[in-house]
N, C-alpha and C positions, 0 to 999 in steps of 0.2 A: 079239533083247528086245520082236520083235512091234511095228520101228512108230517105235519111240520114237529112234529111230536118224535116221531121215528130219528129223523135225522138231527132233532138237537141230540136226540139215545145215544147215535152212530156217532155223530164227532164227538162229546163228551168221552164216550170208549175209547176212541182212536185216538184221543191227547190225554188218555189215564188218570181224568180225571173223576171223583167222586161227584154224589147228587149233594153229599154236604157241600164241596166245598165249591158247588157251580150255587146252593141255597144264599151261600156267604158271601159270593162276589156278586151276584144278585141284589142281596138286600130285602130277600126274604124268607120265607119258612121253610125249613126240610119239606114239610106238609103240602106245604104250594107248590116247590120247584116238581117233585114228584107227581103233583095231577097235574101239572105242564107238561111232565114226560109219561104221563099215563093217559094223558088223553079224557084228565075226568074237567080239565078247567075249559069254558066253550071258548073264552081269549084270550089274549094276553093285554096289555095298555104297552104303549111304546117303548115307551121309558123299559118298563123289564123289559121288552124286547130286545132293545140298544145291549143290556147289561148281559145278559146270555149272550147273544154275538160277539162283546168286549171277552166275555169269559171260554169262550169259546177257541177265540183267534180268528173269527172272521169277522167277516165287514155284513152290516144290520142286511141289506139287499142281497147278500147273498146267502144269506139265510133264510131268508123269509122268498127268497126268489124276487124278487123284485126287478123287472126289466123295465127299464126308462135308461134317459140320460142319466149315465154315474155320476158324473160331473159335480150335475145342478144339485144330486140327493146325497152325495159331499158334503153340498157347499151348505144346502140348509142342512144337516147334518150336523156339521161346525156352527154351526148359527144358532139352534140349538143348544149345544153345550155349551157355548158361549154365553147367553140368552139365562139358561140356569146358574153360569158364574156370577154372572151381571145381581140374579137373582140371590143370591147368596151373599154378596156383597152391598147387596140392600136390606138382607132380611138385619147382618151385624149394624148396619147402620142405625136401624129402627130401631135396634136393643140399643145402640150408640144417645141415641135421644131419646128412649124413656127413659134411658138412667140422667140422663139431665135433668128431664122434666121433672121427676123425682127427687132430684136435689136441690132446684129452685124452688120446688114447693117445701119444702121441708127449710129453707132456705128465705123464701119470705115468708112461714109465719113464726121462725125466729123473727126477723127484722120487724115485720106487727107486735111480735112481743115488745120485744127490746120501746118500741116507739111509745104502745102505750105505756108500759113504763117511765120513760119522759114523760109525757106529757102528765101521769098522773104526779111525778117528783115538782111538777113546775107548779101543779094547782094545789102543792102544800107550799109551797114557797109563795103564792102570792097572799094564801093562804094570812101568812105569819105576819102580827102583828108590825114587829122590829122593822119592817121592808114595807112602812104606810109610806115616807118621805120620797121610796123610789116608786111610788106608784106609776106618777105617769111612765117610765120609760120599762117599770115591767111589763104592762100593759101594752105598748108599742111593740114589746120584744112578743108579749103572746100573739098580738096582731101577726106578725113575721111569722115564729114559729108555727103560726093554724096554716098562711098562705103554704109553708111548707108542706105542714100535714095535706095540705089539701092536694097539695103535686103525687104525693102517693097514694091516695086517693084514689086519684085519678091513673095511677099506675098500676094499682091494682093490688098494691102493700096492704093498705089501710082499708077498713069499714068505713061509710061516712058516718055510718055511726057514731067510730068511736070518735072522731072532730066533737062531732057535735052536743057528743054528750061534756068533752075536757073544754069541747069553750063555753054552754051550758056551765059547768061547775065556775068557771072563772069568773064566771059575771056575776054570779050570787054570792062570790066571795068579798 
């Protein structure tokens, strides 16, 4: 890394910081941090460089001797920090949405099972010979329920084959 390792080591020693502290502060292994100071590592990523500078109490630009418009560089660094925070927020939102999807998937299965059970109960009621005098009203009710079940098919809660089978069973009885 052409000299930066000596500067990092000097500032660390001047501040009385241990390598173990630096590795924890930079969220890297002690070996990885030692490799940086011992110039074994060819390069470090910007995020690790920022963490090293922060742990040492110096600016990134000062540590890496970057010349330029320091206000623009600081503004960009601040923007990077804000974007990293936004990424963390978005990851939490994604995790929340994944949990909701799982919940609704499970709920969907429960609703589907309930509706299939209700269709089977209706079929059993239609097959009851004592209900034959109400047949006209029952068939009307059956058609209304079929239309409602069709709505559940449209919403993806039921499969069309479930509804078709229930209707077929009704007509056979």
